C-alpha positions in Angstrom: 2.4 -5.7 -0.9 5.0 -8.2 0.8 5.0 -6.0 3.8 1.2 -6.1 4.7 0.7 -9.8 3.8 -2.2 -8.5 0.3 -0.9 -10.2 -2.8 -3.4 -8.9 -5.6 -3.3 -9.9 -9.6 -4.1 -7.0 -12.0 -5.5 -7.9 -15.3 -6.4 -5.9 -18.6 -7.1 -6.5 -21.9 -4.0 -6.2 -23.9 -1.3 -6.3 -22.1 0.5 -10.0 -21.1 4.0 -10.3 -18.9 5.5 -13.4 -17.6 4.8 -12.9 -14.1 8.3 -11.3 -13.0 7.2 -8.1 -13.4 6.0 -6.5 -9.9 4.6 -3.4 -10.6 4.2 -0.8 -13.2 4.2 2.7 -12.1 3.3 5.9 -14.6 4.9 9.6 -14.7 4.2 12.4 -16.9 6.7 14.1 -18.3 7.8 17.5 -16.7 10.5 19.0 -18.3 13.1 19.5 -15.5 11.0 17.6 -13.7 12.2 14.1 -11.5 9.2 12.1 -10.6 8.6 10.3 -7.7 10.3 8.0 -8.3 10.5 6.4 -4.9 7.4 7.0 -3.8 5.7 5.0 -6.3 8.3 2.4 -5.9 8.0 2.0 -1.9 4.2 1.7 -3.0 5.1 -1.7 -3.7 5.7 -2.3 0.0 3.6 0.4 1.9 1.1 1.3 2.8 -2.0 -0.8 3.5 -2.0 -1.2 7.2 -5.4 -2.0 8.7 -7.3 0.7 8.9 -7.7 0.2 12.6 -4.1 1.8 13.3 -5.4 4.8 11.7 -2.1 5.4 9.5 -3.7 7.7 6.3 -6.9 8.7 8.0 -7.6 12.4 8.9 -11.3 14.6 8.9 -10.0 16.1 5.7 -7.4 13.4 4.9 -8.3 10.1 3.7 -6.1 7.5 1.3 -4.9 4.8 3.7 -2.2 4.1 0.6 0.2 7.5 3.1 0.9 7.8 6.7 -1.4 10.8 6.6 -1.4 12.6 10.5 1.2 10.4 11.7 5.0 11.3 13.1 6.1 8.4 10.3 8.2 11.4 8.2 8.6 9.5 4.9 8.3 9.4 1.1 4.6 8.3 2.1 3.9 11.1 4.0 3.5 12.3 7.9 4.9 15.0 9.8 8.8 15.1 11.6 8.3 14.1 15.6 11.1 15.9 16.7 9.9 19.7 15.6 6.2 18.6 16.8 5.4 20.8 19.6 1.6 21.8 21.3 0.6 25.4 20.4 -0.4 26.0 24.4 2.0 26.0 25.8 4.4 27.6 23.4 7.0 25.1 22.1 5.8 22.6 25.0 6.2 18.6 24.1 2.7 16.5 24.5 1.4 15.4 26.0 1.7 18.4 28.2 -0.2 20.5 25.5 -3.2 21.9 27.0 -7.0 21.9 25.7 -9.0 24.3 23.6 -12.4 25.3 25.1 -13.7 22.3 23.0 -11.3 20.2 24.2 -9.4 19.4 21.3 -5.7 20.2 21.3 -3.1 21.9 18.2 0.0 20.6 17.3 2.6 22.9 15.2 4.6 21.3 12.7 6.8 22.4 9.9 4.9 22.1 6.4 5.1 18.0 5.6 2.0 16.2 3.7 -0.2 13.8 4.8 0.9 11.6 1.8 3.9 13.1 0.1 7.3 14.9 1.3 9.5 15.4 -1.4 11.6 13.4 -3.8 14.9 13.4 -1.6 13.5 12.6 2.3 15.3 9.2 2.8 12.9 6.3 3.6 11.4 6.4 7.3 12.2 3.6 9.5 8.6 1.7 8.9 9.5 2.1 5.6 12.9 0.3 5.4 11.4 -2.2 7.7 8.1 -2.7 5.7 10.5 -3.0 3.1 12.6 -6.0 4.4 15.2 -3.7 4.6 15.3 -3.1 9.0 14.5 -4.8 11.8 11.7 -4.0 13.8 14.2 -3.0 17.0 14.6 0.8 14.5 11.6 1.0 14.2 10.0 3.6 17.1 7.2 3.8 18.8 4.6 5.4 16.0 2.0 8.4 16.9 -1.2 9.4 15.1 -3.0 12.7 15.4 -6.7 11.5 15.9 -9.5 12.9 14.4 -7.2 15.8 12.6 -7.7 18.4 10.5 -5.3 20.9 9.4 -6.7 24.0 11.2 -4.4 27.0 9.8 -1.2 27.7 7.8 2.0 30.1 8.5 3.8 30.5 4.9 5.9 33.0 6.7 7.1 30.3 9.4 6.3 27.8 7.1 4.8 25.4 9.3 1.1 24.0 9.9 -1.3 24.1 13.1 -2.8 20.8 13.1 -6.1 19.7 15.4 -7.0 16.4 16.5 -9.2 14.7 19.5 -5.5 13.7 21.1 -2.5 11.2 20.2 -2.9 7.7 19.9 0.4 5.5 20.2 1.1 2.5 17.8 3.8 0.3 18.5 5.3 -2.1 16.2 3.9 -5.2 18.6 0.6 -3.7 17.4 1.2 -3.6 13.8 3.5 -7.2 13.7 0.3 -9.0 15.7 -2.3 -7.6 12.7 0.0 -8.2 9.5 3.1 -11.1 10.9 6.5 -9.7 10.8 8.4 -8.7 7.9 11.5 -10.8 7.5 14.6 -8.8 6.7 15.9 -9.6 3.1 19.1 -10.9 3.3 22.1 -9.1 0.9 21.5 -10.9 -2.3 18.0 -10.1 -2.4 18.1 -6.2 -1.9 18.8 -5.4 -5.7 15.5 -5.0 -8.3 15.7 -3.6 -12.0 13.9 -1.3 -12.8 13.2 0.6 -17.1 12.2 3.5 -18.2 9.7 3.6 -21.3 9.3 7.0 -23.0 5.5 6.6 -24.5 4.7 9.3 -26.8 2.9 9.8 -29.7 5.4 11.8 -31.8 8.6 11.2 -31.6 10.7 11.8 -28.9 13.5 14.4 -28.8 16.4 13.4 -28.3 17.0 16.3 -25.8 13.8 14.7 -23.7 15.6 11.3 -24.0 19.2 12.7 -22.4 17.3 14.1 -19.5 15.2 11.1 -18.8 17.9 9.0 -19.5 19.7 10.9 -17.0 17.0 10.9 -14.3 16.8 7.0 -13.9 20.8 7.3 -14.2 20.8 9.4 -11.2 18.2 7.0 -9.5 20.0 3.7 -10.4 22.9 4.9 -9.0 25.0 5.1 -12.2 25.3 9.2 -12.0 24.9 11.5 -9.7 23.4 14.9 -9.4 23.7 17.3 -6.5 19.7 17.7 -6.7 18.5 14.0 -7.3 18.3 11.0 -4.9 19.2 7.7 -6.0 17.2 4.4 -4.4 20.2 4.0 -2.9 20.8 7.0 -1.2 17.0 6.8 0.0 17.4 3.4 1.4 20.6 4.5 3.2 23.2 2.2 1.3 20.4 -0.9 2.6 19.5 -1.8 -1.0 20.3 -1.1 -4.7 18.5 -0.8 -8.1 19.7 -1.7 -11.5 18.2 0.8 -14.3 21.2 -0.9 -16.9 19.2 -2.2 -20.1 20.5 -5.6 -20.7 21.4 -6.9 -24.5 17.7 -7.0 -26.6 16.4 -10.3 -26.6 16.6 -11.8 -30.6 13.5 -14.2 -31.7 15.8 -17.1 -31.3 16.4 -16.4 -28.1 14.7 -18.7 -25.3 11.7 -17.6 -23.5 11.8 -16.5 -20.2 11.0 -18.7 -17.5 7.1 -17.5 -16.5 6.9 -17.1 -12.6 4.0 -19.4 -11.4 1.0 -17.2 -10.6 -0.1 -17.5 -6.9 -3.5 -18.6 -6.1 -5.5 -20.1 -3.1 -8.7 -20.9 -3.0 -11.9 -19.6 -1.5 -13.4 -22.6 -0.1 -10.2 -23.9 1.7 -9.4 -20.7 2.2 -5.7 -21.3 2.5 -3.6 -18.9 2.0 -1.6 -19.8 4.9 -1.1 -15.8 6.5 -2.3 -15.0 10.0 -4.9 -12.4 9.0 -5.7 -13.1 5.6 -8.4 -14.6 3.4 -9.1 -15.8 0.0 -11.2 -14.1 -2.1 -12.2 -15.0 -5.9 -10.7 -12.5 -8.4 -12.9 -13.2 -11.7 -12.0 -16.8 -11.9 -8.7 -16.5 -10.2 -8.3 -17.2 -5.7 -6.1 -14.1 -4.5 -4.7 -13.3 -0.8 -4.9 -10.5 1.1 -5.4 -8.7 4.1 -8.8 -9.9 5.8 -11.2 -6.9 6.8 -13.1 -7.0 9.8 -16.9 -7.4 8.1 -19.1 -10.3 9.5 -21.9 -11.6 7.5 -24.4 -9.0 7.3 -22.5 -6.1 7.5 -21.8 -3.2 4.5 -18.6 -3.1 2.9 -17.2 -1.9 0.0 -16.9 -3.5 -3.1 -14.0 -2.7 -4.8 -12.5 -3.5 -1.0 -11.0 -6.1 1.3 -13.4 -4.9 4.1 -15.0 -9.0 4.6 -13.5 -11.1 7.2 -11.7 -14.6 6.7 -14.3 -16.5 4.2 -16.3 -14.1 3.3 -16.8 -11.7 0.1 -18.3 -8.2 -0.5 -21.9 -9.2 -2.1 -24.3 -7.0 -3.8 -27.7 -6.9 -3.0 -31.1 -9.0 -4.8 -31.7 -4.9 -6.0 -28.1 -4.1 -6.4 -29.0 -1.1 -4.2 -25.7 -1.7 -1.6 -23.2 -4.3 -0.6 -22.6 -6.4 2.3 -20.6 -9.2 3.4 -21.7 -12.4 3.1 -19.9 -16.2 3.0 -18.5 -18.1 0.6 -20.2 -21.6 0.1 -19.2 -25.5 -1.3 -22.4 -25.8 -3.9 -21.4 -29.7 -5.2 -20.0 -31.0 -2.1 -22.9 -31.7 0.7 -19.7 -33.2 3.2 -18.0 -30.0 3.2 -18.3 -28.2 6.1 -19.3 -25.0 4.2 -22.0 -27.4 1.7 -24.1 -24.5 0.9 -27.5 -26.2 1.6 -26.2 -26.3 5.2 -25.4 -23.0 5.7 -27.6 -20.1 3.9 -31.5 -20.3 2.3 -29.8 -18.8 -0.7 -27.2 -18.6 -2.8 -26.3 -18.4 -6.2 -23.1 -20.3 -8.2 -20.4 -18.2 -9.4 -18.5 -20.7 -12.2 -16.3 -19.6 -15.8 -17.3 -19.0 -18.7 -16.9 -22.5 -19.8 -19.1 -23.7 -17.2 -16.6 -24.9 -14.4 -17.7 -24.9 -11.1 -15.4 -22.3 -8.6 -17.5 -21.8 -5.7 -21.2 -20.5 -4.4 -22.1 -17.5 -2.0 -24.4 -17.0 0.0 -27.3 -14.4 -0.8 -28.7 -13.2 2.3 -30.4 -9.5 1.3 
């Protein structure tokens, strides 16, 4: 995710690329349906902003890959700030809302999704910024409801009532202080390629292939449909998507040049990105956004909750996990030589016997 500094590789037996594929998304075929292409494509850039900013978390919703109860109002969810108002006094705008007897506040907004707002809604300014398609000056201050659930809904008026402890303001200064600035892409880097592959247990009917072909042609702006958006339209004309297949590569053609795999050293912590950490994933170091967990703090084994130079480690009995330091088990002159920074440690290596690093055992 270039917009947030996460650089994570996935490995799956039986699958291989030459390193040029940015991502893969799967969609279940629905007759006369149009997949959430714009939404899933956006996940290449967003959203994994730091949890401390509050996006994607509510009392009845927890999906940090989406905006949640925030006024981003884009492909990844969020309400529309222009139609957001207090329940009491009716029609007033925050901060003029009056609290309930329990000290919380209630807000009314038109229907929206905390994780999605439909296939046709344009990318929001924050989403465009994370994609490298808009400057930070175009992103307004954002507002996140604190500890919010959906309290009720009015299907006739098509409104939701949200209840929260108040509203936090998130500025671009705060986002950039945590993640660094996303630079705008030059014009020659604003076109990407996308291919659609139909996977079926039986031969696919011609009519189904034609329908899918039409949908992907619309998304690539090669044809138009009054009910369906193109990627170019979602970006406001700031970027394009090429969905045409080129000529078939013959066995005699030279193989495409493999893109170099990104990597890092967990002992040197050499990612070079502010707020990043290098962690071992299998036998490879990968750069990702560092968490806040300090040595000994609990963590999620599948996540990146620990601070720079720390890894999420299982306790000796396997019952829980905690953050512990990487260490160097071999170089006595290393500032992170295992015997100097911890009493007990485990050695991490390859099946061939190559030592990659050590990891302190604290519990």
